[in-house]
Biopython code that builds the backbone (N, CA, C, O; Angstrom):
import numpy as np
from Bio.PDB.StructureBuilder import StructureBuilder

atoms = [
    (1, "MET", "N", (0.960, -2.773, -18.656)),
    (1, "MET", "CA", (0.389, -2.219, -17.285)),
    (1, "MET", "C", (0.536, -2.774, -16.776)),
    (1, "MET", "O", (0.385, -3.966, -17.042)),
    (2, "TYR", "N", (1.108, -2.153, -15.197)),
    (2, "TYR", "CA", (1.970, -3.451, -13.544)),
    (2, "TYR", "C", (0.707, -2.878, -12.445)),
    (2, "TYR", "O", (0.184, -1.781, -12.244)),
    (3, "ILE", "N", (0.510, -4.570, -11.746)),
    (3, "ILE", "CA", (-0.468, -3.703, -11.164)),
    (3, "ILE", "C", (0.391, -4.048, -9.750)),
    (3, "ILE", "O", (0.662, -5.242, -9.880)),
    (4, "HIS", "N", (0.864, -3.660, -8.666)),
    (4, "HIS", "CA", (1.663, -3.837, -6.979)),
    (4, "HIS", "C", (0.361, -3.610, -6.611)),
    (4, "HIS", "O", (-0.416, -2.711, -6.933)),
    (5, "VAL", "N", (0.165, -5.122, -5.460)),
    (5, "VAL", "CA", (0.011, -6.005, -4.323)),
    (5, "VAL", "C", (-0.082, -5.580, -3.771)),
    (5, "VAL", "O", (0.712, -4.646, -3.886)),
    (6, "PHE", "N", (-1.084, -5.419, -2.276)),
    (6, "PHE", "CA", (-0.552, -5.112, -0.011)),
    (6, "PHE", "C", (-1.379, -5.799, 0.024)),
    (6, "PHE", "O", (-2.496, -5.878, -0.486)),
    (7, "ALA", "N", (-0.368, -6.747, 1.153)),
    (7, "ALA", "CA", (-1.486, -6.865, 2.552)),
    (7, "ALA", "C", (-1.159, -6.363, 3.432)),
    (7, "ALA", "O", (-0.120, -5.849, 3.018)),
    (8, "PHE", "N", (-1.307, -5.894, 5.102)),
    (8, "PHE", "CA", (-0.718, -5.596, 6.193)),
    (8, "PHE", "C", (-1.692, -6.455, 7.424)),
    (8, "PHE", "O", (-2.821, -6.260, 7.874)),
    (9, "ARG", "N", (-0.617, -7.491, 7.692)),
    (9, "ARG", "CA", (-0.902, -7.521, 9.344)),
    (9, "ARG", "C", (-0.389, -6.289, 10.588)),
    (9, "ARG", "O", (0.660, -5.829, 11.036)),
    (10, "TRP", "N", (-0.829, -6.242, 10.644)),
    (10, "TRP", "CA", (-1.088, -4.711, 12.289)),
    (10, "TRP", "C", (0.226, -5.560, 13.080)),
    (10, "TRP", "O", (0.250, -6.766, 13.327)),
    (11, "LYS", "N", (1.103, -4.721, 13.335)),
    (11, "LYS", "CA", (1.249, -4.595, 14.665)),
    (11, "LYS", "C", (0.341, -5.006, 16.123)),
    (11, "LYS", "O", (-0.847, -5.214, 15.875)),
    (12, "PRO", "N", (0.647, -5.118, 17.275)),
    (12, "PRO", "CA", (-0.367, -5.756, 18.494)),
    (12, "PRO", "C", (-0.944, -4.375, 18.573)),
    (12, "PRO", "O", (-2.070, -4.036, 18.209)),
    (13, "GLU", "N", (0.196, -3.466, 19.216)),
    (13, "GLU", "CA", (-0.177, -1.854, 20.046)),
    (13, "GLU", "C", (-1.055, -0.575, 19.027)),
    (13, "GLU", "O", (-1.551, 0.440, 19.517)),
    (14, "VAL", "N", (-1.081, -0.880, 17.754)),
    (14, "VAL", "CA", (-1.314, -0.087, 16.627)),
    (14, "VAL", "C", (-2.723, 0.694, 16.407)),
    (14, "VAL", "O", (-3.206, 0.613, 15.277)),
    (15, "THR", "N", (-3.184, 1.188, 17.053)),
    (15, "THR", "CA", (-4.679, 2.155, 17.161)),
    (15, "THR", "C", (-5.300, 2.068, 16.160)),
    (15, "THR", "O", (-4.602, 2.187, 15.153)),
    (16, "ALA", "N", (-6.998, 1.806, 15.885)),
    (16, "ALA", "CA", (-7.807, 2.205, 15.392)),
    (16, "ALA", "C", (-7.624, 3.636, 14.575)),
    (16, "ALA", "O", (-7.819, 3.699, 13.361)),
    (17, "ALA", "N", (-7.213, 4.820, 15.402)),
    (17, "ALA", "CA", (-6.924, 5.647, 14.222)),
    (17, "ALA", "C", (-5.381, 5.598, 13.632)),
    (17, "ALA", "O", (-5.035, 6.525, 12.900)),
    (18, "GLN", "N", (-4.468, 4.565, 13.925)),
    (18, "GLN", "CA", (-2.777, 4.497, 13.491)),
    (18, "GLN", "C", (-4.182, 3.896, 11.838)),
    (18, "GLN", "O", (-4.613, 4.697, 11.009)),
    (19, "LYS", "N", (-4.450, 2.733, 11.864)),
    (19, "LYS", "CA", (-5.226, 2.486, 10.978)),
    (19, "LYS", "C", (-5.862, 3.388, 10.082)),
    (19, "LYS", "O", (-5.395, 3.152, 8.968)),
    (20, "ASP", "N", (-6.749, 4.362, 10.017)),
    (20, "ASP", "CA", (-6.681, 5.241, 9.521)),
    (20, "ASP", "C", (-6.623, 5.811, 8.780)),
    (20, "ASP", "O", (-6.821, 6.134, 7.609)),
    (21, "ARG", "N", (-6.083, 6.007, 10.228)),
    (21, "ARG", "CA", (-4.467, 7.375, 8.930)),
    (21, "ARG", "C", (-3.550, 6.620, 7.991)),
    (21, "ARG", "O", (-3.056, 7.327, 7.112)),
    (22, "VAL", "N", (-3.156, 5.129, 7.980)),
    (22, "VAL", "CA", (-2.735, 4.325, 6.966)),
    (22, "VAL", "C", (-4.099, 4.700, 5.803)),
    (22, "VAL", "O", (-4.213, 5.737, 5.149)),
    (23, "MET", "N", (-4.691, 3.948, 5.806)),
    (23, "MET", "CA", (-5.657, 3.882, 3.997)),
    (23, "MET", "C", (-5.885, 5.172, 3.756)),
    (23, "MET", "O", (-6.255, 5.625, 2.673)),
    (24, "ALA", "N", (-5.581, 6.060, 5.176)),
    (24, "ALA", "CA", (-5.925, 7.662, 4.201)),
    (24, "ALA", "C", (-4.711, 7.673, 3.453)),
    (24, "ALA", "O", (-4.843, 7.112, 2.365)),
    (25, "GLU", "N", (-3.233, 8.259, 3.744)),
    (25, "GLU", "CA", (-2.693, 8.386, 2.923)),
    (25, "GLU", "C", (-2.107, 7.692, 2.180)),
    (25, "GLU", "O", (-0.991, 7.984, 1.751)),
    (26, "ILE", "N", (-2.811, 6.511, 1.841)),
    (26, "ILE", "CA", (-1.654, 5.363, 1.338)),
    (26, "ILE", "C", (-2.680, 6.101, 0.009)),
    (26, "ILE", "O", (-2.316, 6.383, -1.132)),
    (27, "GLN", "N", (-4.147, 6.289, 0.681)),
    (27, "GLN", "CA", (-4.871, 6.726, -1.037)),
    (27, "GLN", "C", (-4.436, 8.374, -1.386)),
    (27, "GLN", "O", (-4.219, 8.644, -2.567)),
    (28, "ALA", "N", (-4.295, 9.609, -0.213)),
    (28, "ALA", "CA", (-3.087, 10.104, -0.840)),
    (28, "ALA", "C", (-2.524, 10.044, -1.300)),
    (28, "ALA", "O", (-2.115, 11.152, -1.649)),
    (29, "LEU", "N", (-1.620, 8.642, -2.023)),
    (29, "LEU", "CA", (-0.876, 9.163, -2.850)),
    (29, "LEU", "C", (-1.316, 9.202, -4.223)),
    (29, "LEU", "O", (-0.399, 9.228, -5.044)),
    (30, "GLN", "N", (-2.113, 9.209, -4.529)),
    (30, "GLN", "CA", (-2.657, 9.043, -5.856)),
    (30, "GLN", "C", (-2.708, 11.269, -6.547)),
    (30, "GLN", "O", (-2.924, 12.446, -6.261)),
    (31, "GLY", "N", (-2.438, 10.600, -7.215)),
    (31, "GLY", "CA", (-2.336, 12.237, -7.871)),
    (31, "GLY", "C", (-0.658, 12.843, -7.355)),
    (31, "GLY", "O", (-0.035, 13.839, -7.724)),
    (32, "ARG", "N", (-0.290, 11.702, -6.317)),
    (32, "ARG", "CA", (1.192, 12.485, -6.370)),
    (32, "ARG", "C", (2.832, 11.610, -6.790)),
    (32, "ARG", "O", (4.049, 11.712, -6.632)),
    (33, "ILE", "N", (1.952, 10.889, -7.309)),
    (33, "ILE", "CA", (2.933, 10.015, -7.669)),
    (33, "ILE", "C", (3.491, 9.631, -9.870)),
    (33, "ILE", "O", (2.462, 9.445, -10.519)),
    (34, "PRO", "N", (4.152, 9.586, -10.316)),
    (34, "PRO", "CA", (4.248, 9.338, -11.159)),
    (34, "PRO", "C", (4.121, 8.038, -12.114)),
    (34, "PRO", "O", (4.801, 7.046, -12.378)),
    (35, "GLY", "N", (2.698, 8.667, -12.537)),
    (35, "GLY", "CA", (2.320, 7.041, -13.260)),
    (35, "GLY", "C", (1.299, 5.476, -12.431)),
    (35, "GLY", "O", (0.950, 4.303, -12.558)),
    (36, "LEU", "N", (1.273, 6.626, -11.643)),
    (36, "LEU", "CA", (0.240, 5.884, -10.929)),
    (36, "LEU", "C", (-1.099, 5.951, -10.791)),
    (36, "LEU", "O", (-1.571, 6.770, -10.002)),
    (37, "LEU", "N", (-1.970, 5.055, -11.577)),
    (37, "LEU", "CA", (-3.226, 5.431, -12.600)),
    (37, "LEU", "C", (-4.374, 5.092, -11.393)),
    (37, "LEU", "O", (-5.323, 5.839, -11.151)),
    (38, "GLU", "N", (-4.171, 4.154, -10.872)),
    (38, "GLU", "CA", (-5.199, 4.129, -10.039)),
    (38, "GLU", "C", (-4.343, 3.415, -8.499)),
    (38, "GLU", "O", (-3.201, 2.972, -8.624)),
    (39, "THR", "N", (-5.224, 3.383, -6.794)),
    (39, "THR", "CA", (-5.405, 3.322, -6.164)),
    (39, "THR", "C", (-6.526, 2.380, -4.833)),
    (39, "THR", "O", (-6.975, 3.262, -4.101)),
    (40, "HIS", "N", (-6.900, 1.372, -4.497)),
    (40, "HIS", "CA", (-7.620, 0.752, -4.802)),
    (40, "HIS", "C", (-6.891, 0.107, -2.850)),
    (40, "HIS", "O", (-6.229, -0.928, -2.760)),
    (41, "VAL", "N", (-7.194, 0.891, -1.735)),
    (41, "VAL", "CA", (-7.136, 0.161, -0.397)),
    (41, "VAL", "C", (-8.148, 0.311, 0.718)),
    (41, "VAL", "O", (-8.600, 1.379, 1.132)),
    (42, "GLY", "N", (-8.574, -1.451, 1.342)),
    (42, "GLY", "CA", (-9.127, -1.573, 2.016)),
    (42, "GLY", "C", (-9.236, -2.221, 3.193)),
    (42, "GLY", "O", (-8.090, -2.321, 3.632)),
    (43, "ILE", "N", (-10.303, -2.903, 4.223)),
    (43, "ILE", "CA", (-10.298, -4.237, 5.077)),
    (43, "ILE", "C", (-10.603, -5.637, 4.858)),
    (43, "ILE", "O", (-11.749, -6.080, 4.795)),
    (44, "ASN", "N", (-9.554, -6.313, 4.745)),
    (44, "ASN", "CA", (-9.975, -7.523, 4.752)),
    (44, "ASN", "C", (-10.789, -7.865, 4.547)),
    (44, "ASN", "O", (-11.071, -7.730, 5.737)),
    (45, "ILE", "N", (-12.112, -8.477, 3.929)),
    (45, "ILE", "CA", (-12.832, -9.622, 4.779)),
    (45, "ILE", "C", (-12.570, -10.712, 4.057)),
    (45, "ILE", "O", (-13.546, -11.200, 3.487)),
    (46, "SER", "N", (-11.825, -11.091, 3.953)),
    (46, "SER", "CA", (-12.027, -12.761, 4.003)),
    (46, "SER", "C", (-12.004, -13.697, 4.878)),
    (46, "SER", "O", (-12.138, -12.948, 5.846)),
    (47, "PRO", "N", (-11.971, -14.274, 5.137)),
    (47, "PRO", "CA", (-11.998, -15.409, 6.224)),
    (47, "PRO", "C", (-11.047, -16.637, 6.138)),
    (47, "PRO", "O", (-10.808, -17.584, 6.888)),
    (48, "ARG", "N", (-10.392, -16.047, 4.341)),
    (48, "ARG", "CA", (-8.450, -17.021, 4.190)),
    (48, "ARG", "C", (-7.718, -15.637, 4.431)),
    (48, "ARG", "O", (-6.916, -15.480, 3.510)),
    (49, "GLY", "N", (-7.688, -14.636, 5.265)),
    (49, "GLY", "CA", (-7.129, -13.994, 4.756)),
    (49, "GLY", "C", (-5.254, -14.132, 5.674)),
    (49, "GLY", "O", (-4.215, -13.630, 5.244)),
    (50, "GLN", "N", (-5.393, -14.814, 6.731)),
    (50, "GLN", "CA", (-3.849, -15.243, 7.457)),
    (50, "GLN", "C", (-4.264, -13.987, 8.240)),
    (50, "GLN", "O", (-3.828, -12.976, 7.688)),
    (51, "GLY", "N", (-4.825, -13.786, 9.125)),
    (51, "GLY", "CA", (-4.303, -12.391, 10.021)),
    (51, "GLY", "C", (-3.164, -11.271, 9.722)),
    (51, "GLY", "O", (-2.267, -10.704, 10.346)),
    (52, "TYR", "N", (-4.015, -11.280, 7.688)),
    (52, "TYR", "CA", (-3.523, -9.844, 6.700)),
    (52, "TYR", "C", (-4.934, -8.538, 6.714)),
    (52, "TYR", "O", (-5.608, -8.230, 5.731)),
    (53, "GLU", "N", (-5.058, -8.006, 8.021)),
    (53, "GLU", "CA", (-6.539, -7.356, 7.337)),
    (53, "GLU", "C", (-6.346, -6.457, 7.075)),
    (53, "GLU", "O", (-7.390, -5.841, 7.290)),
    (54, "LEU", "N", (-5.362, -5.554, 6.548)),
    (54, "LEU", "CA", (-5.989, -4.692, 5.436)),
    (54, "LEU", "C", (-4.800, -4.862, 4.240)),
    (54, "LEU", "O", (-3.770, -5.530, 4.326)),
    (55, "GLY", "N", (-5.377, -3.861, 2.840)),
    (55, "GLY", "CA", (-5.523, -4.674, 1.580)),
    (55, "GLY", "C", (-5.915, -3.501, 0.090)),
    (55, "GLY", "O", (-6.848, -2.743, -0.175)),
    (56, "GLY", "N", (-4.770, -3.854, -0.516)),
    (56, "GLY", "CA", (-5.466, -2.894, -0.768)),
    (56, "GLY", "C", (-4.175, -2.566, -3.194)),
    (56, "GLY", "O", (-2.957, -2.541, -3.017)),
    (57, "VAL", "N", (-4.459, -2.458, -4.217)),
    (57, "VAL", "CA", (-4.164, -2.793, -5.023)),
    (57, "VAL", "C", (-3.935, -1.415, -5.527)),
    (57, "VAL", "O", (-4.695, -0.466, -5.338)),
    (58, "MET", "N", (-2.774, -1.392, -6.211)),
    (58, "MET", "CA", (-2.387, 0.225, -8.184)),
    (58, "MET", "C", (-1.810, -0.509, -9.202)),
    (58, "MET", "O", (-1.213, -1.534, -9.528)),
    (59, "LYS", "N", (-2.488, 0.958, -9.667)),
    (59, "LYS", "CA", (-2.132, 0.418, -11.330)),
    (59, "LYS", "C", (-0.573, 0.898, -11.344)),
    (59, "LYS", "O", (-0.195, 1.865, -10.681)),
    (60, "PHE", "N", (0.076, 0.317, -11.962)),
    (60, "PHE", "CA", (1.300, 1.813, -12.871)),
    (60, "PHE", "C", (1.206, 1.590, -13.929)),
    (60, "PHE", "O", (0.954, 0.558, -14.551)),
    (61, "GLU", "N", (1.449, 2.775, -14.256)),
    (61, "GLU", "CA", (1.578, 2.876, -16.688)),
    (61, "GLU", "C", (2.590, 1.780, -16.853)),
    (61, "GLU", "O", (2.658, 1.106, -17.881)),
    (62, "SER", "N", (3.395, 1.616, -15.785)),
    (62, "SER", "CA", (4.715, 0.850, -16.428)),
    (62, "SER", "C", (5.800, 0.548, -15.773)),
    (62, "SER", "O", (6.261, 1.375, -14.987)),
    (63, "LYS", "N", (6.353, -0.556, -15.943)),
    (63, "LYS", "CA", (7.402, -0.696, -15.400)),
    (63, "LYS", "C", (8.846, -0.422, -14.418)),
    (63, "LYS", "O", (9.668, -0.928, -13.654)),
    (64, "GLU", "N", (8.170, 1.452, -15.501)),
    (64, "GLU", "CA", (9.629, 2.141, -15.149)),
    (64, "GLU", "C", (8.950, 3.026, -14.618)),
    (64, "GLU", "O", (9.441, 4.101, -14.275)),
    (65, "ALA", "N", (7.494, 2.666, -14.437)),
    (65, "ALA", "CA", (6.787, 4.042, -12.929)),
    (65, "ALA", "C", (6.288, 2.913, -12.118)),
    (65, "ALA", "O", (5.718, 3.511, -11.205)),
    (66, "LEU", "N", (6.166, 1.800, -11.912)),
    (66, "LEU", "CA", (6.317, 1.262, -10.663)),
    (66, "LEU", "C", (7.550, 0.854, -9.640)),
    (66, "LEU", "O", (7.561, 0.738, -8.415)),
    (67, "GLU", "N", (8.322, 0.727, -10.382)),
    (67, "GLU", "CA", (9.879, 0.515, -10.213)),
    (67, "GLU", "C", (10.960, 2.222, -9.859)),
    (67, "GLU", "O", (12.153, 2.296, -9.564)),
    (68, "ALA", "N", (10.118, 3.157, -10.016)),
    (68, "ALA", "CA", (10.114, 4.395, -9.472)),
    (68, "ALA", "C", (9.577, 4.815, -8.072)),
    (68, "ALA", "O", (10.172, 5.555, -7.289)),
    (69, "TYR", "N", (7.768, 3.947, -7.776)),
    (69, "TYR", "CA", (7.367, 4.225, -6.544)),
    (69, "TYR", "C", (8.321, 4.153, -5.901)),
    (69, "TYR", "O", (9.103, 5.094, -5.765)),
    (70, "GLY", "N", (8.421, 3.343, -5.520)),
    (70, "GLY", "CA", (8.927, 2.258, -3.869)),
    (70, "GLY", "C", (10.612, 3.643, -3.151)),
    (70, "GLY", "O", (11.080, 3.704, -2.014)),
    (71, "PRO", "N", (10.959, 4.357, -4.245)),
    (71, "PRO", "CA", (12.623, 5.240, -3.788)),
    (71, "PRO", "C", (11.942, 6.391, -4.220)),
    (71, "PRO", "O", (12.719, 7.144, -4.806)),
    (72, "HIS", "N", (10.059, 7.096, -4.121)),
    (72, "HIS", "CA", (10.226, 8.222, -4.579)),
    (72, "HIS", "C", (9.973, 9.066, -3.133)),
    (72, "HIS", "O", (9.424, 8.348, -2.297)),
    (73, "PRO", "N", (10.208, 10.197, -2.746)),
    (73, "PRO", "CA", (10.091, 11.187, -1.540)),
    (73, "PRO", "C", (8.536, 10.745, -0.464)),
    (73, "PRO", "O", (8.355, 10.528, 0.734)),
    (74, "VAL", "N", (7.429, 10.790, -2.041)),
    (74, "VAL", "CA", (6.240, 11.306, -1.286)),
    (74, "VAL", "C", (5.988, 9.778, -0.416)),
    (74, "VAL", "O", (5.604, 9.719, 0.752)),
    (75, "HIS", "N", (6.424, 8.144, -1.630)),
    (75, "HIS", "CA", (6.117, 7.364, -0.534)),
    (75, "HIS", "C", (6.664, 7.040, -0.241)),
    (75, "HIS", "O", (6.285, 6.031, 0.355)),
    (76, "GLN", "N", (8.830, 7.367, -0.124)),
    (76, "GLN", "CA", (8.929, 6.979, 0.560)),
    (76, "GLN", "C", (8.483, 7.477, 2.197)),
    (76, "GLN", "O", (8.525, 6.654, 3.111)),
    (77, "GLU", "N", (8.115, 8.728, 2.402)),
    (77, "GLU", "CA", (7.829, 9.797, 3.552)),
    (77, "GLU", "C", (6.813, 9.222, 4.310)),
    (77, "GLU", "O", (6.499, 9.498, 5.468)),
    (78, "LEU", "N", (6.200, 8.188, 3.365)),
    (78, "LEU", "CA", (5.019, 7.608, 4.661)),
    (78, "LEU", "C", (5.300, 6.183, 4.790)),
    (78, "LEU", "O", (4.603, 5.650, 5.653)),
    (79, "VAL", "N", (6.218, 5.309, 4.111)),
    (79, "VAL", "CA", (6.911, 3.903, 4.602)),
    (79, "VAL", "C", (8.127, 4.523, 5.978)),
    (79, "VAL", "O", (8.282, 3.665, 6.847)),
    (80, "SER", "N", (8.579, 5.264, 6.114)),
    (80, "SER", "CA", (9.406, 5.874, 7.115)),
    (80, "SER", "C", (8.100, 5.561, 8.516)),
    (80, "SER", "O", (8.324, 4.789, 9.448)),
    (81, "TRP", "N", (7.108, 6.160, 8.391)),
    (81, "TRP", "CA", (6.432, 6.126, 9.672)),
    (81, "TRP", "C", (5.912, 4.294, 9.711)),
    (81, "TRP", "O", (5.998, 3.342, 10.487)),
    (82, "LEU", "N", (5.495, 4.522, 8.681)),
    (82, "LEU", "CA", (4.511, 2.931, 8.349)),
    (82, "LEU", "C", (5.020, 1.853, 8.648)),
    (82, "LEU", "O", (4.291, 1.161, 9.359)),
    (83, "MET", "N", (6.266, 1.297, 8.319)),
    (83, "MET", "CA", (6.802, 0.094, 8.590)),
    (83, "MET", "C", (6.525, -0.971, 9.732)),
    (83, "MET", "O", (6.112, -2.127, 9.641)),
    (84, "PRO", "N", (7.137, 0.314, 11.612)),
    (84, "PRO", "CA", (7.141, 0.220, 12.191)),
    (84, "PRO", "C", (5.851, -0.394, 12.600)),
    (84, "PRO", "O", (5.680, -0.904, 13.708)),
    (85, "LEU", "N", (4.953, -0.329, 11.672)),
    (85, "LEU", "CA", (3.653, -0.743, 12.314)),
    (85, "LEU", "C", (2.980, -2.101, 11.782)),
    (85, "LEU", "O", (2.195, -2.837, 12.380)),
    (86, "ILE", "N", (3.344, -2.184, 10.896)),
    (86, "ILE", "CA", (3.226, -3.766, 9.468)),
    (86, "ILE", "C", (4.032, -5.163, 9.650)),
    (86, "ILE", "O", (5.020, -5.148, 10.384)),
    (87, "GLU", "N", (3.646, -6.378, 9.008)),
    (87, "GLU", "CA", (4.174, -7.203, 9.087)),
    (87, "GLU", "C", (3.535, -7.257, 7.105)),
    (87, "GLU", "O", (2.685, -8.080, 6.765)),
    (88, "PRO", "N", (4.019, -6.468, 6.318)),
    (88, "PRO", "CA", (3.840, -5.927, 4.583)),
    (88, "PRO", "C", (4.322, -8.111, 3.663)),
    (88, "PRO", "O", (5.135, -9.024, 3.810)),
    (89, "LEU", "N", (2.667, -7.621, 2.523)),
    (89, "LEU", "CA", (3.525, -8.775, 2.238)),
    (89, "LEU", "C", (2.489, -8.077, 0.474)),
    (89, "LEU", "O", (1.417, -7.574, 0.139)),
    (90, "GLU", "N", (3.998, -8.621, -0.182)),
    (90, "GLU", "CA", (3.375, -7.787, -1.682)),
    (90, "GLU", "C", (3.935, -8.434, -2.814)),
    (90, "GLU", "O", (5.043, -8.969, -2.780)),
    (91, "VAL", "N", (3.279, -8.404, -3.714)),
    (91, "VAL", "CA", (3.495, -9.128, -5.091)),
    (91, "VAL", "C", (2.979, -7.873, -5.734)),
    (91, "VAL", "O", (2.091, -7.042, -5.541)),
    (92, "ASP", "N", (4.590, -8.285, -7.157)),
    (92, "ASP", "CA", (4.386, -6.869, -8.066)),
    (92, "ASP", "C", (3.741, -8.206, -9.745)),
    (92, "ASP", "O", (3.980, -9.411, -9.830)),
    (93, "PHE", "N", (2.919, -7.293, -10.795)),
    (93, "PHE", "CA", (3.212, -8.174, -11.450)),
    (93, "PHE", "C", (2.509, -7.491, -13.353)),
    (93, "PHE", "O", (1.720, -6.547, -13.330)),
    (94, "GLU", "N", (2.893, -8.056, -14.641)),
    (94, "GLU", "CA", (2.623, -7.226, -15.318)),
    (94, "GLU", "C", (1.011, -7.391, -15.567)),
    (94, "GLU", "O", (0.619, -8.546, -15.731)),
    (95, "ALA", "N", (0.555, -6.895, -15.588)),
    (95, "ALA", "CA", (-1.597, -7.289, -16.626)),
    (95, "ALA", "C", (-1.357, -6.763, -17.338)),
    (95, "ALA", "O", (-2.143, -6.586, -18.268)),
]
sb = StructureBuilder()
sb.init_structure("model")
sb.init_model(0)
sb.init_chain("A")
sb.init_seg("    ")
for serial, (resi, resn, name, xyz) in enumerate(atoms, 1):
    if name == "N":
        sb.init_residue(resn, " ", resi, " ")
    sb.init_atom(name, np.array(xyz, "f"), 0.0, 1.0, " ", f" {name:<3s}", serial, name[0])
structure = sb.get_structure()
């Protein structure tokens, strides 16, 4: 099993509606990406968050499923409008 962890810092111009859309769209990846077993996303409440306001965790059944996630068309559709809104941090590891 492989874990994908992400955190986002928002660009200054990002609206509350855009933030809500991001959370909904990430959660909506569940069931649309082969090998994606679990998706959790939420507002970062840590006082040590270093400006990262949104965080999430995804669980994949295999390294191959994790590697296929990045270029998957459904993910790429999300990334196409999401990337201009954020400064991302990502970590992937085997569990």
